[in-house]
Structures are given as C-alpha cells and as structure tokens.
C-alpha positions as CSV (number, residue, x, y, z in Angstrom):
1,X,250.0,187.0,109.8
2,X,247.9,185.4,107.1
3,X,246.2,188.1,105.0
4,X,245.2,190.3,107.9
5,X,243.2,193.4,107.0
6,X,243.3,196.5,109.2
7,X,240.7,199.3,109.1
8,X,241.2,202.4,111.1
9,X,238.5,204.7,112.5
10,X,239.0,207.8,114.6
11,X,239.5,205.9,117.8
12,X,239.8,202.2,116.8
13,X,242.0,199.8,114.8
14,X,239.9,196.9,113.5
15,X,242.1,193.8,112.8
16,X,240.5,191.0,110.8
17,X,240.2,187.6,112.4
18,X,239.4,184.8,110.0
19,X,239.5,181.0,110.5
20,X,243.0,181.0,108.8
21,X,244.3,183.6,111.3
22,X,242.8,181.8,114.3
23,X,244.5,178.6,113.2
24,X,247.8,180.4,112.7
25,X,247.7,182.0,116.1
26,X,246.9,178.7,117.9
27,X,249.6,176.9,116.0
28,X,252.3,179.5,116.7
29,X,251.6,181.2,120.1
30,X,251.4,180.2,123.7
31,X,248.1,180.4,125.7
32,X,249.3,183.6,127.4
33,X,250.2,185.2,124.1
34,X,246.8,184.2,122.6
35,X,244.9,185.7,125.6
36,X,246.9,188.9,125.3
37,X,246.4,189.2,121.6
38,X,242.7,188.8,121.7
39,X,242.3,190.5,125.1
40,X,240.2,187.7,126.6
41,X,240.3,185.5,129.7
42,X,240.6,181.7,130.0
43,X,237.0,181.2,129.0
44,X,237.6,183.1,125.7
45,X,240.7,181.1,125.2
46,X,238.8,177.8,125.5
47,X,236.0,179.0,123.3
48,X,238.5,180.0,120.5
49,X,240.5,176.8,121.0
50,X,237.3,174.8,120.4
51,X,236.7,176.8,117.2
52,X,240.3,176.1,116.2
53,X,240.1,172.4,116.9
54,X,236.5,171.6,115.8
55,X,236.3,173.9,112.8
56,X,234.7,177.2,112.0
57,X,233.6,176.8,108.4
58,X,232.1,174.6,105.8
59,X,232.3,174.7,102.0
60,X,229.9,177.7,102.0
61,X,229.6,179.0,105.6
62,X,232.4,181.0,107.4
63,X,233.0,183.9,109.6
64,X,234.9,187.3,109.3
65,X,235.5,189.1,112.6
66,X,237.3,192.3,113.5
67,X,239.1,192.6,116.8
68,X,238.5,196.1,118.1
69,X,241.7,197.8,119.4
70,X,241.6,201.1,121.2
71,X,244.1,203.3,119.5
72,X,244.9,205.2,122.7
73,X,245.7,202.2,124.8
74,X,246.6,199.6,122.1
75,X,244.4,197.1,123.9
76,X,241.6,194.9,122.5
77,X,238.2,196.1,123.7
78,X,235.8,193.9,121.8
79,X,234.8,192.2,118.5
80,X,232.5,193.2,115.6
81,X,232.0,191.1,112.5
82,X,230.1,188.4,110.8
83,X,229.3,184.8,111.6
84,X,227.2,182.4,109.6
85,X,228.5,184.2,106.5
86,X,226.9,182.3,103.7
87,X,229.1,183.0,100.7
88,X,226.7,181.3,98.2
89,X,223.9,183.6,99.0
90,X,225.9,186.7,100.0
91,X,224.3,187.0,103.4
92,X,225.5,186.9,107.0
93,X,224.6,187.7,110.6
94,X,226.4,190.6,112.2
95,X,227.5,190.5,115.9
96,X,229.3,192.8,118.2
97,X,230.6,192.7,121.7
98,X,232.4,195.1,124.1
99,X,234.3,193.1,126.7
100,X,234.2,195.6,129.6
101,X,231.4,197.6,131.0
102,X,233.7,200.6,131.2
103,X,233.9,200.8,127.4
104,X,230.2,200.9,126.9
105,X,228.2,204.0,126.1
106,X,231.2,205.7,124.6
107,X,230.3,205.3,120.9
108,X,232.9,202.6,120.2
109,X,230.4,200.2,118.7
110,X,228.7,202.9,116.6
111,X,232.2,203.7,115.2
112,X,233.1,200.1,114.6
113,X,229.8,199.0,113.1
114,X,229.8,201.7,110.5
115,X,233.2,200.5,109.2
116,X,232.2,196.8,109.4
117,X,229.0,197.3,107.5
118,X,230.9,199.2,104.8
119,X,233.5,196.4,104.6
120,X,230.8,193.8,104.3
121,X,228.8,195.4,101.5
122,X,231.8,196.7,99.5
123,X,234.5,194.1,100.1
124,X,232.7,190.8,100.9
125,X,230.0,191.6,98.3
126,X,227.2,191.0,100.9
127,X,223.6,191.6,99.8
128,X,221.9,191.0,103.2
129,X,223.1,191.5,106.8
130,X,221.0,190.2,109.6
131,X,221.0,190.9,113.3
132,X,219.4,188.9,116.0
133,X,218.9,190.7,119.4
134,X,217.0,190.2,122.6
135,X,213.8,192.3,122.7
136,X,215.0,194.1,125.9
137,X,218.4,195.0,124.5
138,X,217.7,198.7,123.9
139,X,221.3,199.7,123.1
140,X,221.5,197.1,120.4
141,X,218.2,198.2,119.0
142,X,219.2,201.9,118.8
143,X,222.5,200.9,117.1
144,X,220.7,198.8,114.4
145,X,218.1,201.5,113.8
146,X,220.8,204.1,113.4
147,X,222.2,202.2,110.4
148,X,218.8,201.6,108.8
149,X,218.1,198.0,109.8
150,X,214.4,196.9,109.5
151,X,212.6,194.6,111.9
152,X,211.4,191.4,110.2
153,X,209.9,189.6,113.2
154,X,210.5,187.4,116.2
155,X,212.4,184.2,116.0
156,X,210.7,182.1,118.7
157,X,213.0,180.4,121.2
158,X,215.9,180.3,118.8
159,X,218.7,181.3,121.2
160,X,220.0,179.2,124.1
161,X,220.9,181.5,127.0
162,X,221.9,179.9,130.3
163,X,220.1,176.7,129.5
164,X,216.9,178.4,128.4
165,X,215.6,179.0,124.9
166,X,214.8,182.7,124.4
167,X,213.3,184.6,121.5
168,X,215.3,186.9,119.2
169,X,214.1,189.9,117.3
170,X,215.3,189.6,113.7
171,X,216.5,192.8,111.9
172,X,218.1,193.0,108.4
173,X,219.8,195.5,106.2
174,X,220.0,195.1,102.4
175,X,222.8,196.4,100.3
176,X,220.6,198.8,98.4
177,X,219.1,200.2,101.6
178,X,222.7,200.7,103.0
179,X,223.7,202.5,99.7
180,X,220.6,204.7,99.9
181,X,221.6,205.7,103.5
182,X,225.1,206.7,102.3
183,X,223.9,209.8,100.5
C-alpha cells in the first residue's frame, strides 16, 4: 500500500488513509473488498468513490485520515483525522466518527484523538487544528475540552444537514497550547 502509516494505541490500530491510498484501493480492489477494508456500507462506498473520481485535494488543500481498527476484533470501527488540511498555512479541521452506536462511550475516540493530535502537530507540522461541532453535541464538546481546545465562536448556518443550514461551534487548538498540555 502506498506509504501507509500505522499508529497503535492500547486498543486500536490507526491506519492512514490519504488520497493516494484511496486511489490505489479503488484502482485495485472490488467493491466488496473496499467495503470490507473500510468497514462501511454501500453509502460509504459511493461517498468514497465520488472522492476517488472527483478529487480530494488541490495544490494546497488535502486530507489525512486514520481508519480506526479495533485490535481485539480486527474490524474497522470509525475514522479520525484531518480534512481541509491547508499545507500552506499549517492548519486543518479535525473530524472523528464511530460507525456503530455500540462502540460509543467506551473511550475509543479519546484514545484515537490523542494519537491523531500528536501526529498532526509533530509529523504534519500543524500549527492550528480546528473543530466544528453542533452546539448540542455534548460528547464532542467534552472530547475537545479534554485536549485543551478553546471555543472561538459560532459559525452561523455553515453546515448543511438534511437540507437545512445549521450553526457550528468553532473550537481550535494551537501547537504551543498542545505542547503546554503535554507536561
């Protein structure tokens, strides 16, 4: 696989997914193999096929995602990583997702995000990591605050959800703040 990075945590294996890896997978594997590799359904397959066919990056914007694999089962349980990674300005937006309700409230995302933030600041040379969340998303808010993110404000009607524009709460973490929290 093209330059795949693996990070291990106590319960997870985080496998990097970059645009080059997505292209390689779609060029060499069947739909069934792709769905099994990523652990998603046909909707996920179509979403990623569209990314493969229409493009995921420009000369300065890209993504860097980690597929979260449960060490015990060997199965993918979610994603955690960066999209809208602006290489020119060393900033990005973090995102995270657990696919199944049964995997939530078990600390998987806390475990994954710690490793992903470290990777972003130390390996991708990020200076700023942003997170946009819905105001009512308490689990996400607790996760961000745990790692020292600071609320910057509300981005009005910036996210389209089920055909309706909704507000996002904007949080950020700067590299020097993250470093200070490592002590």
